[in-house]
N, C-alpha and C positions, 0 to 999 in steps of 0.2 A: 505493500499499500504504500509506496514512496511515489506517488504520483504528485500530491500536492493538491489533490482535490478537496480534501477531507470529506471523503465518503459523498462527494456530489455526484449523480450520475451525470454519465455524458447523455447528449440528445441524440434520436436515432437520425442514422445517416440521410433518410430521404428527408429529414427536417433538414439539415445542413443544404442537402441538395436545391429543395425551394427555395433557400433563402438566396442562390448565386447560383440560378438555371443558367447563366449566359454562359461563367465559366466553366462550368460543367458540359454545355453542350460545345464550348469551342473545345475541349478537351478530347470528348466523343468523337468531333469530327476531325480531329487529329490522328486519332488511333485508327479510325474508321479509312484515312486516307492511306496512311502507312498500311494498312492490312490489304486495302485493294492494289497498292503498287505492289507486294510482296507477291499477291496472289496471279498478279499479272505477270510479273516478270520471271519468278520461279527461282529455287534455289540456286542454279547456278550463275545468277547475277549478282554483281556486287549493289545492286539497287535494296535485294533482297534483305541482305546483312545490314545493310545500311538504316533501312526500316526499323530494325531492333532500337535503334538510338532515339526515335522519338516516343516509340513506343513506351518503353521505360522510363524515359524524362516526363511523360505525361503523366506516369502511371506514379511517379515520384510528387510532380508537382500537385494531382489531386490530393493525395493522401496529406501532403502538407495543409493544402488549404482548407479540407475538412477539420484538420487540428487547429487551426488557427478560429476558423469557423466556431468549433466547439469550445475554444476558452473563450470567445468573447459572447457564447450564449450562457455559460457559465457566470461568467465575470456579471452579467447583465441580472440573472438570477440572483445571485449575492446581494447587490444592489438593493432588491426588492425591499 
């Protein structure tokens, strides 16, 4: 329990995504474009392997955005 949240529960992921739909829609678009390029080029192409970079980066950015929104939500609930 070293999270520093003092027992506060995190908001559900769906609530966090609803708060910032545009960012998460852009993250989904980046992943879809990377996957389409992977499907169209095949594993023999350098584009296929380079498409992993935006997929991984987008996953990390989405996770960090959810953590940030979660902290903001918890901070707002503590102020009440």
